[in-house]
Every structure is written in structure tokens, then in C-alpha cells.
N, C-alpha and C positions, 0 to 999 in steps of 0.2 A: 393307562393302568400303572405304569412305573412312576409317573409323576405323583399320583395319589399316594403311593407307598412312601415316597420320599417326604411328602408333607406330613404324613402320620409319624414317621420316624423322627423327623425334625421337631415336631411338637412334643414328642416323647422325651427327646433330649432336653428341650427347654424346661419341661416339667420336672425332670430329674434334677437339673441344675438349680432351679428355683428352690426345690425342697432341700437340696444339699446346702445352698447358701443360707437358708433360714436356720437349718440345724447348726451350721457352722457359726452363724452369728450368735445363737443362743449359747453355744459352748464357749465362744470367745468372751462373751459378756459375763459368764460365770467366773472367769479367771481374772477379770480386770477390776480396777478401782472404779468407784462411782464417778470420778471425774471424767473418765474415758467413755462411759456408757452412752452418753448423749451423742458424742461425735461418732462412735461406732454405729449407732442406730442410723444416724444421718447418712453415712457412707454406705451402709447396707441397703438402705432404701434407694439411694442413688444408683448403685450398681445392679440392684434387682430390676429396676426399671429399664436400665440399659440392656440387661440380660434378656428381658422379655421382648424388647423391640429390636435387638441386634440380630446379626446373621450367625455368629459363632458364639454360642453360650459359654463355652469353656474359657474363652478369652476374658469375658467379663467376670467370671468367677476368679480367675487368676488375678485380674486387676484389683478386685476387692481384697484379696489376700495381701497383695503388695501394698495397697493403701493402708490396711490394718497394720502391717509391719512398720510402715513409715510413721503412722500416728503413734504407735507404741514406742518406737525408738525415740521420737521427739519427747514423749512424756518421760521416759526414763532419763534422758539426758537432762531435761529440766529439773527432774526430781533430785538427781545426784550431782548435778553441776558438771 
């Protein structure tokens, strides 16, 4: 009985994190230039897949945010020299 409860809670956490990542992706894309949107979509799909297949969903959500920050930093540095 306890194992069944853990599976249901685990699936609930994954669903919440997937929805959170999708909403986060949409909000980030609204604030970015068109040049970044393709790369952000690529990494969002990459980390969403990992989120659904991995053990700890919050780590994959954090990894997506870190990747976004890295991509955006590289874009700003290239833009302003």
C-alpha cells in the first residue's frame, strides 16, 4: 500500500514539474529575441524529456533554468561584445 502511494505522489510531482517547465518556457520566450527562441525550444524539449524519464524532476527543472541562463549570457556577450 505504501509503495502505491509513493508512485502516485511521484507521478504527481513529475506532472507538476512538466507543467511548470512548459509555463516557464513560454514566459522566457516572451521576453527573448527571435534569435534565441529556437535554441530555448530545443533545450526545453531536451530537459522536459529528461524530466519525464529521470528520478528527481526538480533537478531537471533547475538544469533547464541554468542552461537558459548560460544561453542568454552567451547571447548578451556576443551582442554587446
